[in-house]
ROVOKOL-461478 format. One record per residue (C-alpha): residue in one letter; x, y, z. Coordinates in steps of 0.1 Angstrom, whole numbers, padded with zeros to 4 digits, always signed. Layout:
REM ROVOKOL-461478
AXYZ
...
END
This chain:
REM ROVOKOL-461478
Q-0246-0613-0061
V-0244-0582-0039
Q-0248-0547-0054
L-0246-0515-0033
V-0261-0482-0046
E-0253-0450-0027
S-0274-0419-0030
G-0279-0386-0011
G-0247-0368-0019
G-0245-0332-0030
L-0234-0297-0023
V-0240-0283+0012
Q-0229-0253+0031
P-0207-0256+0062
G-0228-0264+0092
G-0254-0281+0071
S-0267-0317+0070
L-0270-0345+0046
T-0282-0380+0048
L-0266-0407+0026
S-0283-0439+0018
C-0270-0472+0005
A-0294-0498-0009
A-0282-0534-0010
S-0293-0563-0030
G-0289-0600-0022
Q-0296-0621+0009
L-0266-0613+0030
F-0275-0579+0043
S-0290-0587+0077
S-0260-0608+0086
S-0234-0583+0073
A-0215-0556+0089
M-0220-0524+0070
A-0197-0493+0068
W-0192-0460+0052
Y-0158-0450+0040
R-0147-0417+0023
Q-0119-0406+0001
A-0109-0370-0003
P-0089-0358-0034
G-0053-0368-0031
K-0059-0388+0001
Q-0063-0424+0010
R-0098-0439+0016
E-0106-0437+0053
L-0132-0454+0075
V-0159-0431+0086
A-0184-0454+0105
T-0194-0490+0110
I-0225-0509+0122
T-0226-0546+0129
S-0255-0569+0124
A-0262-0564+0161
R-0263-0527+0156
T-0231-0519+0174
T-0216-0487+0159
N-0182-0472+0157
Y-0170-0438+0144
A-0138-0422+0133
D-0128-0395+0158
S-0132-0369+0132
V-0169-0375+0129
K-0179-0385+0164
G-0209-0365+0176
R-0217-0353+0141
F-0224-0384+0121
T-0248-0413+0128
I-0249-0446+0110
S-0280-0467+0111
R-0295-0496+0092
D-0329-0509+0082
D-0326-0546+0075
A-0362-0549+0061
K-0352-0523+0035
K-0317-0536+0031
T-0305-0501+0035
V-0278-0484+0056
Y-0278-0446+0063
L-0253-0420+0073
Q-0268-0390+0088
M-0242-0361+0087
N-0247-0330+0107
S-0225-0299+0113
L-0207-0306+0081
K-0172-0291+0076
P-0153-0284+0044
E-0129-0312+0055
D-0158-0336+0051
T-0157-0331+0014
A-0150-0365-0002
D-0165-0393-0022
Y-0184-0415+0003
Y-0185-0453-0003
C-0208-0479+0012
N-0191-0512+0022
Q-0207-0545+0031
R-0187-0572+0048
W-0199-0607+0052
R-0174-0631+0067
R-0143-0622+0048
L-0160-0609+0017
D-0161-0571+0009
Y-0185-0554-0014
W-0183-0518-0024
G-0207-0493-0040
Q-0197-0468-0067
G-0197-0439-0043
T-0215-0406-0039
Q-0199-0372-0038
V-0203-0348-0009
T-0190-0313-0012
V-0191-0289+0018
S-0185-0254+0006
S-0199-0219+0009
END
């Protein structure tokens, strides 16, 4: 059974930084692709960043150059380093683990960017 627990969200001023963490349980982590999604109020959930088991990364255009996704397979944890945050980054951020065609989701962590 896979469980994902996000942490690290909070309130930050524009231009600030936050690092989100997602701790996974189970034996599939090292062979899984991991991703961060976000959902702003009244909007659809969107893909923010992905990292494969081979550590290939991909980013949404809106966060390129500002966000960095990384993983620590020994700790079964994926991170999202967010710099130069903007008010439009305000959303609930969700961790996703994909193994073959199975998707697992965390409960989300809220990020608010406001002065």
